[in-house]
C-alpha positions in Angstrom: 120.8 78.4 103.9 118.1 81.0 105.3 117.1 83.9 103.2 115.8 87.0 104.8 112.1 87.5 104.1 109.7 85.1 102.3 111.3 82.3 99.9 109.8 83.8 96.7 111.2 87.3 97.2 114.1 88.4 94.9 117.5 88.2 96.5 118.5 91.6 98.0 114.8 92.9 98.0 114.4 95.9 100.1 111.1 97.9 100.4 113.4 100.8 101.5 115.2 101.0 98.2 114.2 103.9 96.0 113.0 101.8 93.2 110.4 100.3 95.5 109.8 103.3 97.9 108.8 105.6 94.9 104.9 105.2 95.7 105.5 105.1 99.6 103.7 108.3 100.0 101.5 108.7 96.8 99.0 106.5 95.2 100.3 104.6 92.2 97.6 105.3 89.2 98.1 104.6 85.2 99.1 108.5 85.0 101.9 108.1 87.8 103.4 104.8 86.9 106.1 104.0 84.0 104.3 101.7 81.9 107.6 100.6 80.2 108.9 99.4 83.9 107.6 95.9 84.7 107.2 96.5 88.3 105.1 99.6 87.7 103.2 98.2 84.6 100.4 96.5 86.4 100.9 98.2 89.9 98.2 101.0 89.0 95.8 97.9 88.4 96.3 96.7 92.2 94.5 99.7 93.5 91.0 99.2 95.3 90.7 95.6 94.3 87.0 94.3 94.4 86.5 93.2 98.2 89.0 95.1 99.8 87.9 98.0 102.5 90.2 100.0 104.9 92.6 101.5 102.7 93.6 101.8 99.0 95.8 98.5 98.5 95.6 95.1 100.1 99.4 95.0 100.1 102.4 97.8 100.3 103.2 99.3 96.8 106.7 97.9 97.4 105.3 94.5 97.2 102.5 94.9 94.9 105.7 96.1 92.4 106.8 92.5 92.7 103.2 91.2 91.9 103.2 93.5 88.8 106.9 92.4 87.9 105.7 88.8 88.4 102.6 89.2 86.0 105.0 90.8 83.4 107.4 87.8 83.8 104.5 85.4 83.4 103.5 86.9 79.9 101.1 89.5 80.7 101.5 92.6 78.6 99.9 96.1 78.0 101.3 96.3 74.4 101.7 93.9 71.9 105.7 93.7 70.9 104.6 92.4 67.3 102.2 94.9 66.5 102.3 97.5 69.3 98.3 97.1 69.8 97.5 98.6 73.2 93.9 98.0 74.6 92.6 100.7 76.4 91.1 100.2 80.0 87.6 99.8 79.9 87.5 100.8 83.5 89.4 103.8 85.2 90.1 104.3 88.8 88.2 107.3 90.6 89.8 108.4 93.7 87.9 108.8 96.8 85.8 111.8 97.1 85.3 114.0 100.2 82.0 112.3 100.8 83.9 109.1 101.5 84.5 108.6 105.3 88.4 109.1 104.8 90.3 109.5 102.0 93.1 107.1 103.7 90.6 104.3 104.4 88.3 104.7 101.4 89.6 102.7 98.7 88.3 104.7 95.6 86.2 102.8 93.0 86.3 101.7 89.5 84.3 102.9 87.1 83.5 102.2 83.5 85.6 104.5 81.4 82.6 105.7 79.4 80.7 106.8 82.6 83.6 108.9 83.8 84.0 112.6 82.3 87.4 113.6 81.0 86.6 117.0 82.6 86.3 115.4 86.2 88.7 117.1 88.6 88.9 116.0 92.3 89.9 119.7 93.1 87.0 121.0 91.2 84.6 118.5 92.9 86.0 119.5 96.4 85.8 123.2 95.6 82.4 123.0 94.6 81.3 121.1 97.8 82.8 124.1 99.8 80.7 127.1 101.3 81.6 130.5 99.5 82.9 131.5 102.8 85.1 128.9 103.2 86.5 129.0 99.7 87.3 132.5 100.4 89.2 131.8 103.7 91.2 129.1 101.8 91.8 131.5 99.3 93.1 134.2 101.5 95.3 131.6 103.5 96.9 130.3 100.4 97.5 133.7 99.2 99.6 134.1 102.3 101.5 131.2 101.7 102.3 132.0 98.2 103.5 135.5 99.5 105.5 133.7 102.2 103.7 135.1 105.0 102.9 132.2 107.2 
């Protein structure tokens, strides 16, 4: 009897299934993952792994969701079911900046939580790096789009 895909894939696994394609066009972060869903619980930790260059993840999100669920089923947990304790992450993910070679191929970095300010906003950082002329042109273009004048 042959199974489609790898021998350890769950029966019926389809990466195009809406459950597994949720992160097809966006990066899984702690904030965008459902931390109560085993397939997303650890997914955000599989972004920008040490030594991985050329992209955000070593595997597609659909496969990483299987890894997250595997971790859960092997006993890993974010919150203790007995006492409710949740250890806060010591590291936080910092997305690629405009100074990185390219946002699709730059994985971003993990930094110590105490080294990352709560007020760091990638949009503000990008705007601060723009010239005043470029900001004015961007503002005018966005204003036209909002008014529906493409």
